[in-house]
C-alpha positions as CSV (number, residue, x, y, z in Angstrom):
1,M,-36.0,-21.3,9.6
2,A,-37.1,-18.1,11.4
3,S,-39.7,-16.0,9.8
4,F,-39.6,-12.4,8.6
5,Q,-41.3,-11.4,11.9
6,D,-38.5,-13.0,13.8
7,I,-36.0,-10.9,11.9
8,L,-38.1,-7.7,12.4
9,E,-38.4,-8.3,16.1
10,A,-34.6,-8.9,16.5
11,A,-33.9,-5.8,14.4
12,E,-36.2,-3.6,16.5
13,Q,-34.5,-4.8,19.6
14,G,-31.2,-3.5,18.2
15,N,-29.6,-6.6,16.8
16,A,-27.2,-5.4,14.1
17,V,-27.1,-8.6,12.1
18,A,-30.9,-8.7,11.9
19,Q,-30.9,-5.0,11.0
20,Y,-28.5,-5.6,8.2
21,N,-30.4,-8.6,6.9
22,L,-33.7,-6.6,7.0
23,G,-32.0,-4.0,4.9
24,L,-31.1,-6.7,2.4
25,I,-34.7,-8.0,2.3
26,Y,-36.1,-4.5,1.5
27,L,-33.3,-3.9,-1.0
28,K,-34.1,-7.1,-2.9
29,G,-37.9,-7.0,-2.4
30,K,-38.0,-10.6,-1.3
31,G,-41.3,-11.4,0.5
32,V,-41.9,-7.6,0.9
33,E,-42.4,-4.7,-1.4
34,Q,-39.0,-3.5,-2.6
35,D,-38.2,-0.3,-0.9
36,D,-34.8,1.4,-1.1
37,A,-35.6,4.0,1.5
38,R,-36.4,1.3,4.1
39,A,-33.3,-0.6,3.1
40,V,-31.2,2.5,3.7
41,G,-32.9,3.0,7.1
42,W,-32.1,-0.5,8.3
43,F,-28.6,-0.4,6.9
44,L,-28.1,2.9,8.7
45,K,-29.2,1.4,12.0
46,A,-26.8,-1.6,11.6
47,A,-24.0,0.7,10.4
48,N,-24.4,2.8,13.5
49,N,-24.0,-0.5,15.4
50,D,-20.6,-1.0,13.7
51,H,-21.8,-3.7,11.3
52,A,-19.1,-3.5,8.6
53,K,-21.2,-5.0,5.7
54,A,-24.1,-2.7,6.5
55,Q,-21.6,0.2,6.3
56,L,-20.4,-1.1,2.9
57,N,-24.0,-1.4,1.6
58,L,-24.9,2.0,3.0
59,A,-21.9,3.6,1.3
60,W,-22.9,2.0,-2.0
61,M,-26.4,3.3,-1.7
62,Y,-25.1,6.8,-1.1
63,Q,-22.8,6.5,-4.1
64,E,-25.7,5.3,-6.3
65,G,-28.3,7.6,-4.8
66,R,-30.7,4.8,-4.1
67,G,-33.2,5.5,-1.3
68,V,-31.1,8.5,-0.2
69,G,-29.6,11.6,-1.8
70,E,-26.5,10.8,-3.8
71,S,-23.4,11.8,-1.9
72,E,-19.9,10.7,-2.7
73,V,-18.6,12.4,0.5
74,K,-21.0,10.3,2.7
75,A,-20.1,7.2,0.6
76,A,-16.4,7.7,1.3
77,K,-17.2,8.2,5.0
78,W,-19.0,4.8,5.3
79,Y,-16.5,3.0,3.1
80,R,-13.8,4.3,5.4
81,K,-15.6,3.1,8.6
82,A,-16.0,-0.4,7.1
83,A,-12.5,-0.4,5.6
84,E,-10.9,0.4,9.0
85,K,-12.7,-2.7,10.3
86,G,-11.0,-4.8,7.7
87,N,-13.8,-5.2,5.2
88,A,-12.0,-6.0,2.0
89,L,-14.6,-4.7,-0.5
90,S,-14.8,-1.4,1.4
91,Q,-11.0,-1.1,1.3
92,Y,-11.1,-1.7,-2.5
93,N,-14.0,0.8,-3.0
94,L,-12.3,3.4,-0.9
95,G,-9.1,2.9,-2.9
96,I,-11.1,3.6,-6.1
97,M,-12.4,6.8,-4.6
98,Y,-8.9,8.0,-3.7
99,E,-7.6,7.0,-7.2
100,K,-10.4,9.0,-8.9
101,G,-10.8,11.8,-6.4
102,E,-14.4,11.0,-5.8
103,G,-15.8,12.2,-2.4
104,V,-12.2,12.7,-1.3
105,A,-9.2,14.6,-2.6
106,Q,-7.3,12.5,-5.2
107,D,-4.4,10.8,-3.5
108,Y,-2.6,7.9,-5.2
109,Q,-0.6,7.0,-2.0
110,K,-3.9,6.5,-0.1
111,A,-5.4,4.6,-3.0
112,A,-2.3,2.3,-3.0
113,H,-2.7,1.8,0.8
114,W,-6.3,0.7,0.5
115,F,-5.7,-1.4,-2.6
116,L,-3.0,-3.2,-0.8
117,Q,-5.2,-4.0,2.2
118,A,-7.9,-5.4,-0.1
119,A,-5.4,-7.2,-2.3
120,Q,-3.9,-9.0,0.6
121,Q,-7.4,-10.4,1.4
122,G,-7.7,-11.8,-2.2
123,I,-9.8,-9.1,-3.9
124,A,-8.8,-9.6,-7.6
125,N,-9.8,-6.1,-8.7
126,A,-7.6,-4.6,-5.9
127,Q,-4.7,-6.8,-7.0
128,Y,-5.1,-5.5,-10.5
129,H,-5.3,-1.8,-9.5
130,L,-2.3,-2.2,-7.3
131,G,-0.4,-3.6,-10.3
132,E,-1.5,-0.6,-12.3
133,L,-0.1,1.8,-9.7
134,Y,3.2,0.0,-9.6
135,L,3.4,-0.1,-13.4
136,L,2.7,3.7,-13.7
137,G,4.6,4.7,-10.6
138,R,1.6,6.4,-9.0
139,G,1.7,6.6,-5.2
140,L,4.3,3.9,-5.3
141,P,7.8,3.5,-6.7
142,Q,7.6,2.4,-10.3
143,S,8.3,-1.4,-10.4
144,D,7.5,-3.7,-13.3
145,T,8.4,-6.6,-10.9
146,E,5.8,-5.6,-8.4
147,A,3.3,-4.9,-11.2
148,V,3.8,-8.4,-12.5
149,N,3.5,-9.9,-9.0
150,W,0.1,-8.3,-8.5
151,Y,-1.2,-8.8,-12.0
152,S,-0.3,-12.5,-11.6
153,K,-2.3,-12.8,-8.5
154,A,-5.3,-11.2,-10.2
155,A,-4.9,-13.3,-13.3
156,A,-4.9,-16.4,-11.2
157,Q,-8.5,-15.5,-10.3
158,E,-9.5,-15.2,-13.9
159,H,-9.1,-11.4,-14.1
160,M,-9.0,-10.8,-17.8
161,D,-7.5,-7.4,-17.9
162,A,-4.7,-8.6,-15.6
163,Q,-3.9,-11.4,-18.0
164,I,-3.9,-9.0,-20.9
165,K,-1.4,-6.8,-19.0
166,L,0.9,-9.8,-18.3
167,D,0.8,-10.8,-22.0
168,L,1.6,-7.2,-23.0
169,I,4.5,-7.0,-20.6
170,R,5.9,-10.2,-22.3
171,E,5.4,-8.6,-25.7
172,K,7.1,-5.5,-24.5
173,I,10.1,-7.4,-23.3
174,K,10.2,-9.4,-26.6
175,Y,9.9,-6.3,-28.7
176,A,12.6,-4.4,-26.7
177,Q,15.0,-7.3,-27.0
178,T,14.5,-7.6,-30.8
179,E,14.5,-3.9,-31.6
180,Q,17.0,-2.9,-28.9
181,I,15.1,0.3,-28.0
182,H,15.4,0.1,-24.2
183,D,16.0,3.3,-22.4
184,D,18.2,3.2,-19.3
185,D,15.1,3.3,-17.0
186,Q,13.3,0.5,-18.7
187,P,12.6,-2.6,-16.6
188,P,14.4,-5.9,-16.9
189,A,12.8,-8.8,-18.6
190,V,10.5,-10.3,-16.0
191,A,8.7,-13.5,-16.7
192,P,5.3,-13.4,-14.9
193,P,5.3,-16.2,-12.3
194,E,2.4,-18.6,-11.7
195,T,0.8,-17.7,-8.4
196,P,-1.7,-19.5,-6.3
197,S,-5.0,-18.0,-5.2
198,D,-5.0,-16.0,-2.0
199,D,-6.8,-17.3,1.0
200,E,-10.5,-16.5,1.1
201,P,-11.7,-13.7,3.5
202,V,-13.1,-14.9,6.8
203,A,-16.8,-14.3,7.2
204,D,-18.2,-12.1,10.0
205,E,-19.1,-13.8,13.2
206,I,-22.7,-13.6,14.4
207,P,-23.3,-12.5,18.0
208,E,-24.3,-15.4,20.3
209,D,-27.5,-13.7,21.3
210,A,-28.6,-12.8,17.8
211,V,-31.0,-14.6,15.5
212,E,-28.6,-16.5,13.2
213,I,-28.7,-15.1,9.8
214,E,-26.6,-16.2,6.7
215,E,-25.0,-13.0,5.4
216,H,-24.7,-12.2,1.7
217,D,-21.7,-10.9,-0.1
218,A,-22.0,-7.1,-0.1
219,Q,-22.1,-5.2,-3.3
220,E,-18.9,-4.2,-5.1
221,I,-18.0,-1.5,-7.5
222,I,-16.4,-3.2,-10.5
223,E,-14.2,-1.3,-13.0
224,Q,-14.8,-2.3,-16.7
225,T,-16.5,-5.5,-15.9
226,P,-20.1,-6.7,-15.9
227,E,-22.1,-6.2,-12.7
228,D,-23.4,-9.0,-10.6
229,K,-27.1,-9.2,-10.2
230,P,-28.3,-10.7,-6.8
231,E,-31.4,-12.9,-7.0
232,I,-33.6,-15.2,-4.8
233,L,-34.0,-14.7,-1.1
234,E,-35.8,-17.8,0.2
235,E,-38.1,-17.6,3.2
236,T,-39.6,-20.4,5.2
237,P,-42.4,-20.5,7.8
238,D,-40.4,-22.7,10.2
239,T,-39.5,-20.3,13.0
240,N,-37.4,-22.9,14.9
241,Q,-34.6,-23.0,12.3
242,E,-32.0,-20.4,11.4
243,I,-32.8,-17.8,8.8
244,Q,-31.0,-18.6,5.5
245,Q,-30.8,-16.0,2.7
246,D,-30.2,-18.1,-0.4
247,E,-28.7,-16.1,-3.2
248,V,-28.1,-17.2,-6.8
249,I,-26.2,-14.6,-8.7
250,Y,-26.2,-14.3,-12.5
251,E,-23.7,-11.9,-13.9
252,S,-25.2,-9.3,-16.2
253,N,-24.2,-6.5,-18.5
254,Q,-25.0,-3.0,-17.5
255,D,-25.0,0.3,-19.3
256,L,-24.8,-1.4,-22.7
257,Q,-24.8,0.3,-26.0
258,Q,-27.4,1.5,-28.5
259,A,-27.0,0.5,-32.2
260,G,-24.3,2.6,-33.9
261,E,-21.6,2.7,-36.5
262,F,-17.9,2.6,-36.0
263,P,-16.9,6.3,-35.9
264,E,-14.9,7.5,-38.8
265,S,-11.7,9.3,-37.8
266,T,-10.0,12.0,-39.8
267,R,-6.6,11.4,-38.2
268,E,-4.3,8.6,-39.0
269,I,-3.7,5.6,-36.7
270,P,-0.3,6.1,-35.0
271,H,2.4,3.7,-36.4
272,D,5.1,3.9,-33.8
273,H,8.0,1.5,-34.6
274,V,5.9,-0.1,-37.4
275,K,7.6,-2.1,-40.1
276,E,5.9,-2.4,-43.5
277,N,5.3,-6.1,-43.3
278,E,3.8,-5.7,-39.8
279,L,0.9,-3.5,-41.0
280,V,-1.0,-6.5,-42.2
281,D,-0.1,-8.7,-39.2
282,A,-3.3,-9.3,-37.1
283,E,-1.4,-10.2,-34.0
284,Y,0.8,-7.1,-34.3
285,Q,-2.3,-5.0,-34.8
286,F,-4.0,-6.5,-31.8
287,N,-0.9,-5.7,-29.6
288,M,-0.9,-2.2,-30.9
289,G,-4.5,-1.9,-29.8
290,I,-3.5,-3.1,-26.4
291,R,-0.7,-0.6,-26.2
292,Y,-3.0,2.3,-27.0
293,K,-5.8,1.0,-24.8
294,E,-3.5,0.8,-21.8
295,G,-1.1,3.6,-22.6
296,L,2.0,1.5,-22.5
297,D,5.0,3.3,-24.2
298,V,2.5,5.6,-26.0
299,E,-0.1,8.1,-24.9
300,Q,-3.3,6.3,-23.9
301,D,-5.9,6.7,-26.8
302,D,-9.1,4.7,-26.9
303,D,-10.0,5.8,-30.4
304,A,-6.6,4.5,-31.7
305,A,-7.0,1.3,-29.7
306,A,-10.4,0.7,-31.3
307,Q,-9.1,1.3,-34.8
308,W,-6.2,-1.1,-34.3
309,F,-8.6,-3.8,-32.8
310,L,-10.9,-3.3,-35.8
311,K,-8.0,-3.9,-38.3
312,S,-7.0,-7.1,-36.4
313,A,-10.6,-8.2,-35.9
314,E,-11.4,-7.9,-39.6
315,Q,-8.6,-10.3,-40.3
316,G,-10.2,-12.8,-38.0
317,Y,-8.1,-12.4,-34.9
318,A,-10.3,-13.7,-32.0
319,E,-8.7,-11.7,-29.2
320,A,-9.2,-8.5,-31.2
321,Q,-12.8,-9.4,-31.9
322,M,-13.3,-10.0,-28.2
323,N,-11.8,-6.7,-27.2
324,L,-13.7,-4.8,-29.9
325,G,-16.9,-6.3,-28.7
326,E,-16.1,-5.2,-25.2
327,M,-15.4,-1.6,-26.4
328,Y,-18.7,-1.5,-28.2
329,Q,-20.4,-2.9,-25.0
330,E,-18.9,-0.2,-22.9
331,G,-18.8,2.6,-25.4
332,I,-15.1,3.2,-25.2
333,G,-13.5,4.6,-28.3
334,V,-16.6,3.8,-30.3
335,T,-20.3,4.5,-30.2
336,R,-22.0,2.2,-27.7
337,S,-23.9,-0.6,-29.5
338,D,-25.3,-3.8,-28.2
339,T,-25.7,-5.0,-31.7
340,E,-22.1,-4.5,-32.6
341,A,-21.0,-6.0,-29.3
342,V,-22.9,-9.2,-30.1
343,K,-21.5,-9.2,-33.7
344,W,-17.9,-9.2,-32.5
345,Y,-18.5,-11.5,-29.5
346,R,-20.1,-14.0,-31.9
347,M,-17.1,-13.9,-34.3
348,A,-14.7,-14.6,-31.4
349,A,-17.0,-17.2,-29.8
350,Q,-17.3,-19.1,-33.1
351,Q,-13.6,-19.5,-33.0
352,G,-13.7,-21.0,-29.6
353,H,-12.9,-18.0,-27.5
354,A,-14.2,-19.0,-24.0
355,I,-14.7,-15.5,-22.6
356,A,-16.5,-14.4,-25.8
357,Q,-18.7,-17.4,-25.6
358,Y,-19.6,-16.5,-22.1
359,R,-20.3,-12.9,-23.0
360,L,-22.4,-13.9,-25.9
361,G,-24.4,-16.2,-23.6
362,L,-25.0,-13.2,-21.3
363,Q,-26.3,-11.2,-24.2
364,Y,-28.8,-13.9,-25.1
365,F,-29.7,-14.4,-21.4
366,F,-30.6,-10.8,-20.9
367,G,-31.8,-10.0,-24.4
368,E,-29.3,-7.2,-24.9
369,G,-28.3,-6.6,-28.6
370,V,-30.2,-9.8,-29.6
371,A,-33.6,-11.3,-29.0
372,Q,-33.7,-12.9,-25.5
373,D,-33.2,-16.7,-25.9
374,F,-32.4,-18.7,-22.7
375,K,-31.8,-21.9,-24.7
376,E,-29.2,-20.2,-26.8
377,A,-27.6,-18.6,-23.7
378,V,-27.3,-22.0,-22.1
379,Q,-25.6,-23.4,-25.2
380,W,-23.0,-20.7,-25.1
381,Y,-22.5,-21.0,-21.4
382,L,-21.8,-24.7,-21.9
383,K,-19.3,-24.1,-24.6
384,S,-17.4,-21.6,-22.4
385,A,-17.7,-23.7,-19.2
386,S,-16.4,-26.8,-21.0
387,Q,-13.3,-24.8,-21.7
388,G,-12.9,-24.1,-18.0
389,Y,-14.2,-20.5,-17.8
390,V,-15.2,-20.1,-14.2
391,E,-18.0,-17.5,-14.6
392,A,-19.8,-19.7,-17.1
393,Q,-19.4,-22.7,-14.8
394,F,-21.0,-20.7,-12.0
395,N,-23.9,-19.4,-14.1
396,L,-24.6,-23.0,-15.3
397,G,-24.7,-24.1,-11.7
398,G,-27.4,-21.5,-11.0
399,I,-29.4,-22.4,-14.1
400,Y,-29.5,-26.0,-13.2
401,E,-30.2,-25.3,-9.5
402,E,-33.2,-23.0,-10.4
403,G,-34.4,-24.9,-13.4
404,I,-34.1,-22.0,-15.8
405,V,-34.9,-23.4,-19.3
406,V,-33.5,-26.8,-18.3
407,P,-35.2,-29.0,-15.7
408,K,-33.9,-28.6,-12.2
409,D,-31.0,-31.0,-11.7
410,R,-29.2,-31.0,-8.4
411,D,-26.4,-33.2,-9.7
412,E,-25.6,-30.9,-12.6
413,A,-25.8,-27.8,-10.4
414,V,-23.3,-29.4,-7.9
415,K,-21.1,-30.4,-10.8
416,W,-20.7,-26.9,-12.2
417,Y,-20.6,-25.1,-8.9
418,S,-17.9,-27.6,-7.9
419,K,-15.8,-26.8,-11.0
420,A,-16.1,-23.1,-10.3
421,A,-15.4,-23.6,-6.6
422,E,-12.2,-25.5,-7.4
423,K,-10.9,-22.3,-9.1
424,G,-11.6,-20.3,-6.0
425,H,-15.0,-18.9,-7.0
426,E,-16.4,-17.7,-3.6
427,K,-20.0,-17.5,-4.6
428,A,-19.9,-21.0,-6.0
429,R,-18.6,-22.2,-2.7
430,Y,-21.4,-20.4,-0.9
431,R,-24.0,-22.1,-3.1
432,L,-22.5,-25.5,-2.5
433,D,-22.6,-24.9,1.2
434,I,-26.3,-23.9,1.0
435,M,-27.2,-26.9,-1.1
436,N,-25.4,-29.3,1.3
437,R,-27.4,-27.8,4.2
438,K,-30.6,-28.7,2.5
439,I,-29.8,-32.4,2.2
C-alpha cells in the first residue's frame, strides 16, 4: 500500500482524490495529529476540483462549525454543488435544509425535489421524508398511496420510524372502518406493499492517473437516529500497493440525556374518540402515543405522546417502552435522561424487543446511562442480531473483526457482516470487500 507521503505528494500535485483522502486522514487523526482546520483545507482543495464527496464533507464541516466558522449558507452552497453532481447524501442533506429553512429559504417543493433524487438512489432517510411530505401534502399533492409507497421502501431498509408510520396507517384505516368517522377527503384503505431494497449507489470512479485510494462513505445528517462513528484508518509502509482506508463503524448515541424525572403536567391527556374500556388498553394507549407523536388526525404534541407511552409502558407494552426510552434519550416530551432511557430500553429488551436490545447494547458499549461494560454490550448485540436486526449484526461483525472484548475471529466477523449485507447494509458489504482483499 502507498504511504502517507505518497498521498501527500499526489494531493500537492492537485489530485482531487488524494486531497479528499488527506482531508479524511486529518479529520480522523489516523497516523497524524487530528486537525479539523487541515481537514477543511484539503476538503476545500478537492471540492474546488469538483470532487463531490469532498464537497459533501466540506458542507458538513461548515454546518457543524468544525475547523471553520459555522455557516449554514456555505453548507447549503456545497451540498448543492455535490447534489447537482448526483451525490445522494448531499441531495438528502440539501432536502433537509430546504425542509427546515436552514441556510436557504424554507421551500417544501425544493425539499421534495431533493428528497426524491436521494430516495431514488436508495437513501432510506430520504424515502422516509418523502413519505412524510406526501402524507402531509407539503410541497407535493397529498397522497396516502405515495406516502405508503415511500414509507415501505424505507421500512424495507430497517427504517424504524417508517415502519411505525406504516403500522399507524393500518391502525388508522382499521379505526376509520370500525368507527365510520371518515371525512370525504380521507384516503382509501391502502395496504402497505412489500417492496424490495433499491439498488445501491455506484461508487465514484478514480482518475486513471491518480494514486488509487479507497473512498469512505461521507458523513450524513440523520434525523432522530443515532449517529455513526467512523473508526480505524489503517496505514501500511508498502508503497507499491494501493492505499486502503479501512473503516469499522460503530453506531453510537449522541446528545444523550442527563438524569431527570418524568415531567408532571397540569393539563389532561387528550382523549379523542376514547371509549371507557380502551383507557386501560396498553395497545390503544401506545397507538394514541404514536398519533400525538406524529400529529396524525390530531395536533402534534410530544408531551401528550410521552404521557400516552408512559401509560402503555407501565402496563408492560414493549413497543411503548422502546418509544419512551427513545424519547428520554432524545429529550423529546420529557427531560433528557440517559438513566431513564436505559431503564425503559431494558424493560423492552427483556421482553425480546430486538431494537431495544440493540439500543441497550449501545448504552453499555459507550457507557451512557450505565457503567461501561463491553461484555454486556456484546450479549445484548447477540440477542438483537439473533433476531435479525441488521445494525446489531453489523456491530458484531466489527467487534469480532477488531477483537473488542472477544478474541479476533475472522469467521465470526464474516458471518455477521454477511447477515447484515444480505439485508442491504452497505457498510457491511464494504467491510466484507476489504476483508476479502486481505486474504
